[in-house]
C-alpha positions as CSV (number, residue, x, y, z in Angstrom):
1,M,0.0,-3.7,-17.3
2,R,2.8,-1.4,-16.7
3,D,6.1,-1.6,-14.1
4,N,4.7,-2.0,-10.8
5,T,6.7,-2.1,-7.3
6,I,5.7,-2.9,-4.1
7,E,5.2,1.1,-3.5
8,S,2.3,0.9,-6.4
9,I,0.4,-2.4,-5.1
10,Y,-2.2,0.4,-3.7
11,E,-3.0,1.7,-8.0
12,L,-2.3,-1.6,-8.6
13,I,-5.3,-3.4,-6.7
14,D,-7.5,-0.5,-6.8
15,E,-7.4,0.0,-10.5
16,N,-7.8,-3.6,-11.8
17,I,-10.6,-4.6,-8.8
18,P,-12.3,-0.9,-7.7
19,E,-15.6,-3.6,-6.2
20,F,-12.7,-3.1,-3.0
21,K,-12.2,0.4,-2.6
22,G,-16.4,-0.5,-1.6
23,Y,-15.7,-2.7,1.0
24,K,-17.0,-2.2,4.6
25,D,-13.0,-2.3,5.6
26,Y,-11.0,-0.4,3.2
27,S,-9.2,2.5,4.1
28,M,-7.4,5.3,3.0
29,W,-5.6,4.5,6.2
30,Y,-4.4,1.2,4.7
31,R,-2.4,2.8,1.9
32,E,-0.1,4.0,4.0
33,N,1.1,0.3,4.8
34,P,1.5,-2.1,1.7
35,Y,0.8,-4.9,4.1
36,L,-2.3,-3.5,5.8
37,H,-3.8,-2.8,1.9
38,T,-3.1,-6.2,0.8
39,G,-4.0,-8.3,4.3
40,N,-6.9,-6.9,4.2
41,F,-7.6,-7.6,-0.4
42,G,-7.3,-10.8,1.0
43,Q,-10.3,-10.3,3.9
44,F,-12.2,-8.8,0.3
45,L,-11.6,-12.1,-1.6
46,V,-12.6,-13.9,1.0
47,E,-15.6,-12.6,1.9
48,K,-16.5,-12.2,-1.2
49,I,-16.0,-16.4,-1.9
50,E,-18.1,-17.2,1.1
51,K,-21.0,-14.8,-0.4
52,Q,-20.7,-17.1,-3.2
53,E,-19.9,-13.9,-4.8
54,T,-18.6,-15.7,-8.3
55,T,-18.4,-12.9,-10.4
56,T,-16.1,-11.1,-8.5
57,V,-14.2,-14.1,-7.0
58,K,-12.9,-15.1,-10.7
59,K,-12.3,-11.7,-11.3
60,I,-10.1,-11.4,-8.8
61,F,-7.9,-14.4,-9.5
62,D,-8.4,-13.2,-13.1
63,F,-6.3,-10.1,-11.6
64,I,-3.7,-12.5,-9.9
65,N,-3.5,-14.5,-12.2
66,R,-2.7,-11.6,-14.5
67,V,0.0,-9.8,-11.8
68,F,1.5,-13.5,-11.5
69,E,1.9,-13.8,-15.5
70,D,3.8,-10.5,-15.7
71,Q,7.2,-10.0,-16.2
72,M,7.0,-6.8,-15.6
73,I,5.2,-6.7,-12.1
74,D,8.0,-6.8,-9.8
75,E,8.7,-9.7,-7.6
76,S,7.9,-7.9,-4.9
77,V,4.2,-7.3,-5.7
78,K,3.8,-11.0,-6.0
79,N,5.1,-12.1,-2.6
80,M,3.1,-9.7,-1.2
81,I,0.3,-11.1,-2.5
82,H,1.7,-15.3,-1.8
83,I,1.4,-13.8,2.4
84,Q,-0.9,-11.4,2.3
85,V,-3.7,-13.3,-0.1
86,F,-3.0,-16.9,-0.7
87,E,-1.9,-17.9,3.2
88,I,-5.0,-16.9,4.1
89,L,-6.9,-18.8,1.4
90,P,-6.5,-22.1,3.1
91,G,-8.6,-21.8,5.6
92,S,-11.2,-24.1,4.3
93,N,-12.1,-26.4,1.7
94,Q,-14.2,-24.2,0.2
95,M,-11.9,-21.4,0.0
96,I,-9.1,-24.5,-1.7
97,K,-11.0,-26.0,-4.2
98,I,-12.1,-22.5,-5.7
99,S,-9.1,-21.2,-5.4
100,R,-7.0,-24.2,-7.6
101,E,-10.5,-23.8,-9.3
102,Y,-9.4,-20.2,-10.9
103,L,-5.8,-19.9,-9.9
104,K,-3.5,-21.5,-12.9
105,G,-0.1,-21.2,-14.0
106,S,2.4,-19.2,-11.7
107,A,-0.6,-18.2,-9.5
108,L,-1.4,-21.8,-8.4
109,F,2.6,-22.6,-8.1
110,S,2.9,-20.0,-5.6
111,F,-1.0,-21.3,-3.7
112,N,0.0,-24.9,-3.6
113,G,3.0,-24.0,-2.6
114,V,1.1,-22.3,1.0
115,L,-0.7,-26.0,1.3
116,G,2.7,-27.9,0.9
117,E,2.2,-29.3,-2.6
118,F,4.7,-27.9,-5.3
119,V,3.8,-29.2,-7.9
120,P,5.1,-28.5,-11.7
121,K,3.8,-24.9,-13.4
122,E,1.2,-26.2,-16.1
């Protein structure tokens, strides 16, 4: 992945998860606000988990894992995912279970922080 800051989170998400562009709530208007765009991406993930679309769910979590491990990606991008994606995933035990199954390393550590369970990094 290339160097990315919060201003380019739109391209980062859209290039890695092209399925998101077809999401019913995807809007170019949201692209003007990184919080709205990333929050909408979080809702997209929740719906894919609820619909048990395993291939897309795994692809999204693989992308998130890469973002959290890439030292060239600005911390603001990781914080945005923490706030706008991880903070809505504890909405059900199913989402927690799936998140813990697919998240790795720094991404899992960040997610566990949302749950108040800071565990050592792998």
